[in-house]
C-alpha positions as CSV (number, residue, x, y, z in Angstrom):
1,M,0.0,0.0,0.0
2,P,1.4,3.4,-0.9
3,N,2.4,5.2,2.3
4,A,5.2,7.0,4.0
5,E,5.0,5.4,7.4
6,H,8.7,4.8,7.4
7,A,9.7,8.1,5.9
8,D,11.3,10.8,8.0
9,P,8.8,13.0,9.8
10,L,8.0,16.4,8.3
11,P,10.0,19.3,9.8
12,E,8.4,21.0,12.8
13,R,9.0,24.4,11.2
14,G,9.8,25.8,7.8
15,S,13.2,26.9,6.8
16,L,14.3,30.5,7.3
17,R,14.2,31.0,3.6
18,S,10.7,29.7,3.3
19,R,9.5,31.8,6.2
20,S,11.2,34.9,4.7
21,A,9.5,34.2,1.3
22,A,6.1,34.1,3.0
23,V,6.8,37.5,4.6
24,V,7.8,39.0,1.3
25,S,4.7,37.5,-0.4
26,S,2.5,39.0,2.2
27,L,4.0,42.4,1.5
28,T,3.8,42.1,-2.3
29,L,1.5,39.4,-3.8
30,R,-1.2,39.7,-1.1
31,Q,-1.3,43.5,-1.7
32,L,-1.3,43.2,-5.5
33,S,-4.4,40.9,-5.3
34,T,-6.3,43.8,-3.8
35,V,-5.7,46.1,-6.7
36,L,-5.8,43.8,-9.8
37,P,-9.5,43.3,-10.6
38,P,-9.9,39.9,-12.3
39,D,-13.1,41.0,-13.9
40,Q,-11.3,43.6,-15.9
41,A,-9.2,42.6,-18.9
42,W,-6.1,44.6,-17.8
43,G,-6.3,43.2,-14.2
44,L,-6.6,39.6,-15.5
45,W,-3.7,40.1,-18.0
46,A,-1.5,41.6,-15.3
47,S,-2.3,38.7,-12.9
48,R,-1.4,36.1,-15.5
49,Q,1.9,37.8,-16.3
50,I,2.8,38.0,-12.6
51,V,2.1,34.3,-12.0
52,A,4.0,33.2,-15.1
53,R,7.0,35.3,-14.1
54,I,7.1,33.8,-10.6
55,M,6.8,30.3,-11.9
56,D,9.6,30.8,-14.4
57,T,11.9,32.7,-12.0
58,F,11.6,30.3,-9.0
59,G,10.6,27.1,-10.7
60,P,12.9,24.1,-11.4
61,S,15.2,23.9,-14.4
62,L,14.0,22.8,-17.8
63,A,17.4,21.6,-18.9
64,G,17.1,18.4,-21.0
65,T,13.3,18.6,-21.1
66,R,11.4,17.6,-24.2
67,V,7.9,18.9,-25.0
68,V,5.6,17.5,-27.6
69,R,2.5,19.6,-28.2
70,V,-0.9,17.8,-28.7
71,D,-4.0,19.1,-30.4
72,E,-6.2,16.2,-31.6
73,R,-9.8,15.3,-32.2
74,T,-11.1,12.0,-30.9
75,P,-13.2,9.7,-33.1
76,G,-16.2,11.2,-31.3
77,G,-15.2,14.8,-32.3
78,R,-13.9,15.9,-28.9
79,R,-10.9,18.1,-28.9
80,V,-7.9,17.3,-26.7
81,V,-5.2,20.0,-26.2
82,G,-2.1,19.6,-24.1
83,E,1.5,18.6,-24.1
84,W,3.7,15.6,-23.3
85,V,6.5,16.6,-21.0
86,C,9.5,14.4,-20.6
87,G,12.1,15.4,-18.1
88,A,15.8,14.9,-18.6
89,G,16.6,11.2,-19.0
90,V,13.0,10.2,-19.6
91,P,13.1,8.3,-22.9
92,S,9.8,8.9,-24.7
93,H,6.2,9.9,-24.3
94,D,5.3,6.7,-26.1
95,A,5.0,4.6,-23.0
96,S,2.9,2.1,-21.2
97,Q,2.4,4.3,-18.2
98,A,2.1,8.0,-17.6
99,I,1.2,10.8,-15.2
100,Y,-1.9,12.8,-16.1
101,F,-1.3,16.4,-14.9
102,V,-4.1,18.9,-14.3
103,H,-2.6,22.3,-13.5
104,G,-4.1,24.8,-11.1
105,S,-5.2,28.4,-12.0
106,G,-8.3,29.2,-10.1
107,Y,-9.8,28.2,-13.5
108,V,-8.4,31.5,-14.8
109,L,-4.7,32.3,-14.5
110,C,-2.4,29.4,-15.5
111,S,-1.7,27.0,-18.3
112,T,0.5,24.1,-19.3
113,R,3.2,26.7,-20.1
114,T,3.3,28.1,-16.5
115,H,3.4,24.6,-15.1
116,R,5.8,23.0,-17.5
117,R,8.7,23.3,-15.1
118,L,6.8,21.5,-12.4
119,A,5.6,18.8,-14.8
120,A,9.2,18.3,-16.1
121,W,10.5,17.9,-12.6
122,L,7.8,15.4,-11.8
123,S,8.7,13.5,-15.0
124,R,12.4,13.5,-14.1
125,L,11.9,12.3,-10.6
126,T,9.5,9.5,-11.5
127,G,11.1,8.5,-14.9
128,M,7.6,8.8,-16.4
129,P,6.2,10.9,-19.2
130,V,3.7,13.5,-18.1
131,F,0.7,14.5,-20.2
132,S,-0.4,18.0,-19.1
133,V,-3.9,18.9,-20.2
134,D,-4.4,22.5,-21.5
135,Y,-8.0,23.0,-20.5
136,R,-9.8,26.2,-21.5
137,L,-9.9,29.1,-19.1
138,A,-12.5,31.4,-17.7
139,P,-13.9,34.0,-18.1
140,R,-14.1,33.1,-21.8
141,H,-15.0,29.5,-21.1
142,R,-17.2,28.9,-18.1
143,F,-18.4,25.8,-16.1
144,P,-18.2,23.0,-17.1
145,T,-15.7,23.6,-19.9
146,A,-12.6,23.0,-17.8
147,A,-14.1,19.8,-16.3
148,D,-15.1,18.6,-19.7
149,D,-11.7,19.2,-21.1
150,V,-10.1,17.3,-18.3
151,R,-12.5,14.4,-18.9
152,N,-11.6,14.5,-22.6
153,G,-7.9,14.3,-21.9
154,W,-8.4,11.3,-19.6
155,D,-10.5,9.4,-22.1
156,W,-7.9,10.2,-24.9
157,L,-5.1,8.8,-22.8
158,V,-6.9,5.6,-22.0
159,N,-8.9,5.0,-25.2
160,E,-6.8,6.6,-28.0
161,R,-3.3,6.3,-26.6
162,G,-4.1,2.9,-25.1
163,I,-2.5,3.5,-21.7
164,P,-4.2,1.3,-19.1
165,A,-5.9,3.3,-16.4
166,E,-4.2,1.3,-13.7
167,R,-0.8,2.5,-15.2
168,I,-1.7,6.2,-14.9
169,V,-1.3,8.4,-11.9
170,I,-3.4,11.7,-11.8
171,A,-1.7,14.7,-10.3
172,G,-3.3,18.1,-9.8
173,D,-2.6,21.3,-7.9
174,S,-5.0,23.9,-6.6
175,A,-8.1,24.1,-8.9
176,G,-6.5,21.2,-10.8
177,G,-7.1,19.2,-7.6
178,H,-10.8,20.0,-7.7
179,L,-11.0,19.0,-11.4
180,S,-9.2,15.8,-10.7
181,V,-11.5,14.7,-7.9
182,D,-14.5,15.7,-10.0
183,L,-13.2,13.5,-12.8
184,L,-12.8,10.5,-10.5
185,L,-16.2,10.8,-8.9
186,Q,-17.8,10.2,-12.3
187,Q,-19.2,6.6,-12.3
188,D,-18.0,5.6,-15.8
189,V,-14.4,6.7,-15.3
190,R,-11.9,3.9,-14.7
191,H,-9.8,4.7,-11.7
192,P,-6.0,5.3,-12.0
193,A,-3.3,3.7,-9.9
194,A,-3.2,6.7,-7.6
195,L,-4.0,10.4,-7.1
196,V,-1.6,13.1,-6.0
197,L,-3.0,16.5,-5.0
198,L,-1.0,19.6,-4.2
199,S,-2.8,22.3,-2.2
200,P,-6.2,21.1,-3.6
201,L,-9.1,23.5,-3.8
202,V,-12.2,21.7,-2.5
203,D,-14.6,24.3,-1.2
204,L,-15.4,26.7,-4.0
205,T,-17.2,29.0,-1.6
206,F,-14.0,29.4,0.3
207,G,-15.8,28.9,3.6
208,L,-13.1,26.6,4.9
209,A,-10.4,29.0,3.8
210,R,-12.1,31.9,5.5
211,N,-12.2,30.1,8.8
212,R,-8.5,29.3,8.6
213,E,-7.8,33.0,7.7
214,Q,-9.1,34.0,11.1
215,T,-6.2,32.4,12.8
216,R,-3.5,32.5,10.1
217,P,-3.8,34.8,7.0
218,D,-2.6,33.4,3.8
219,P,0.6,35.2,2.7
220,T,-0.3,35.3,-1.0
221,M,-4.0,36.0,-1.3
222,R,-7.2,36.8,0.7
223,S,-10.1,34.4,0.3
224,R,-12.4,37.1,-0.8
225,H,-10.2,37.8,-3.8
226,A,-9.8,34.1,-4.6
227,V,-13.6,33.8,-4.7
228,R,-13.7,36.5,-7.4
229,L,-11.4,34.4,-9.6
230,V,-13.4,31.2,-9.2
231,E,-16.7,33.1,-9.8
232,L,-15.4,33.9,-13.3
233,Y,-15.8,30.2,-14.0
234,C,-19.0,29.3,-12.1
235,A,-20.7,32.5,-11.2
236,E,-24.2,31.6,-12.2
237,I,-24.1,28.0,-11.0
238,E,-25.4,27.0,-7.5
239,S,-22.5,26.0,-5.2
240,T,-24.5,22.9,-4.3
241,H,-24.1,21.6,-7.9
242,S,-22.7,18.0,-7.7
243,R,-19.8,18.9,-10.0
244,L,-18.8,21.8,-7.8
245,S,-19.5,20.6,-4.2
246,L,-17.8,17.2,-4.7
247,D,-19.7,14.7,-2.5
248,V,-16.6,12.6,-1.7
249,V,-18.1,10.8,1.3
250,G,-21.2,9.8,-0.6
251,G,-19.4,9.0,-3.9
252,R,-17.1,6.3,-5.2
253,V,-14.1,5.2,-3.2
254,L,-11.2,7.0,-4.8
255,P,-7.8,5.4,-5.4
256,P,-4.8,5.7,-3.0
257,T,-4.2,9.5,-2.5
258,L,-1.4,11.7,-1.4
259,I,-2.3,15.2,-0.4
260,Q,0.4,17.9,0.3
261,A,-0.4,21.5,1.3
262,G,1.5,24.3,2.9
263,G,0.9,25.2,6.6
264,A,0.9,28.9,5.8
265,E,-1.9,28.8,3.1
266,M,-5.6,29.0,3.6
267,L,-6.2,25.9,1.4
268,A,-4.6,23.8,4.1
269,A,-8.1,23.7,5.5
270,D,-9.4,22.2,2.2
271,A,-6.6,19.6,2.2
272,I,-7.5,18.5,5.7
273,A,-11.2,18.3,5.0
274,L,-10.6,16.4,1.8
275,A,-8.4,13.9,3.5
276,D,-11.0,13.3,6.2
277,D,-13.7,12.8,3.6
278,L,-11.6,10.4,1.6
279,R,-10.9,8.3,4.6
280,A,-14.5,8.4,5.7
281,A,-15.4,7.0,2.2
282,G,-13.0,4.2,2.6
283,A,-10.0,5.5,0.6
284,R,-6.4,5.3,1.6
285,C,-5.1,8.8,2.0
286,E,-1.9,10.3,3.3
287,L,-2.0,13.9,4.3
288,Q,1.1,16.1,4.6
289,I,0.9,19.7,5.8
290,W,4.3,21.2,5.4
291,P,4.9,23.8,8.1
292,D,5.2,27.5,7.0
293,Q,4.9,26.7,3.3
294,V,2.9,28.8,0.8
295,H,0.4,27.6,-1.9
296,V,1.9,25.0,-4.2
297,F,5.4,25.5,-2.8
298,Q,6.5,22.4,-4.7
299,A,6.6,24.5,-7.9
300,L,9.1,27.0,-6.4
301,P,12.3,25.1,-5.4
302,R,14.5,28.2,-6.0
303,L,12.4,30.0,-3.4
304,T,11.7,27.3,-0.8
305,P,14.2,24.4,0.1
306,E,11.3,22.2,1.2
307,A,10.1,21.8,-2.4
308,A,12.8,19.1,-3.2
309,P,12.0,16.7,-0.3
310,A,8.3,17.2,-0.9
311,M,8.7,16.2,-4.5
312,R,10.8,13.2,-3.6
313,R,8.0,12.0,-1.4
314,I,5.6,12.4,-4.3
315,A,7.9,10.4,-6.5
316,A,8.2,7.6,-3.9
317,F,4.4,7.5,-3.5
318,I,3.9,7.2,-7.2
319,G,6.4,4.4,-7.5
320,D,4.8,2.5,-4.7
321,A,1.4,3.0,-6.1
322,L,2.3,1.7,-9.5
323,C,4.1,-1.3,-8.0
324,D,1.0,-2.1,-5.9
325,S,-1.2,-1.7,-9.0
326,N,1.0,-4.1,-10.9
327,I,0.9,-6.7,-8.1
328,E,-2.9,-6.4,-8.1
329,Q,-3.1,-6.9,-11.8
330,V,-0.9,-10.0,-11.7
331,G,-2.8,-11.4,-8.8
């Protein structure tokens, strides 16, 4: 069973560099979010540029990475857009196993381009090709467009590329975590070997995040500003809609799951709640809250030293999950 029971315990406190980065973020990014209106074209453009620059500046190296762009139509006419990312030393995207990566963005800000460095690092550490789906963004494309694109990408991997579901691991960060869980709750979707979620967004009303903010403000963004982003995607849809509220306890038992979140971020509350729900539903779930870390800190190794050990734990979890899946198939 994939777990880290014998792994070293998490540090009790974040490194000085990580804590300093959080302070700087609270003085810069958190303040910028108050003056960049996401419902205005110029505000949205500026926000996207800032996020892209941060991911490039503080993300892992792309040295030796190979990227193959995908833009295909399935026999049923559904469009699949994304890219294969093979980290240094990973032989080819023509493989019998893969990681399906669903990037975060608040449904609005990011893309496969912003997350390419993270995908490449994940590929290099696991030795596996990563297919990163380039789902369409709000406000131009609203609910359920992103979720449909994620479903199309999954079906394409399994049905058109012929990769067995049990040889695929789904990984998603932030809103990509919400999209990943939504995908797997659908009854006709074959489950992958495992699920890896980084700072997953679960509660789109940000009620959980607001409660956490009362004791520890997020250094990068306020919950009321995050809500404005998400509303660009699902503004006129009731928050109780099954594709948005995610009934994990009452739904299917999901595959073995690893959840990592930063102790300094408001979405740590979402991570904790999701882990509780997964376990209540009968799933095996490992939860890691890394002290003093910001949102999706794994993508910023040049900023936070804890990104590297966190990613090594992810790679080990994925390796164990695929090994267990192989044993189950043989048995």
